[in-house]
C-alpha positions, 0 to 999 in steps of 0.5 A: 743252068746247064752248060755243055761246052763241046760236042762229043761223038758217042762210041755207042751210036756214033751220033753227036752228043753234048759235052757229057756224051750220051748217058749210054756212054758218058764222058768220064774224065774232067766233065763237071757241070751244075745239075739244073734240077738240084743246082749241085756241081757234079762230075757224073753225067749219070747223076740222078737227084730226087728233083729229077725223078718225076721228070724222067720221060725217056728210056734207051732202047739199046741199054735201058737207061732213063733220062729226062731229055731224049737227046741224052740217049742213043735210041730214046723212046718215050716212057708211056704213063697212064 
């Protein structure tokens, strides 16, 4: 279970994001959470684990970062799969 407590205004796109911020510009101080894929407690919003790799479905048009959910990016675009 992922818990994001407060919203955060992203300085990259000025949009509201989770308590971790967008992956394009994540909050770095004091945000710890349990990864919903590997269940480890981590302190980096940019955490990637092997269970997450196959579920990545979006890329950011601004910075090129990859994410499982579109809400984690400033300008998400679905990754086309064949």
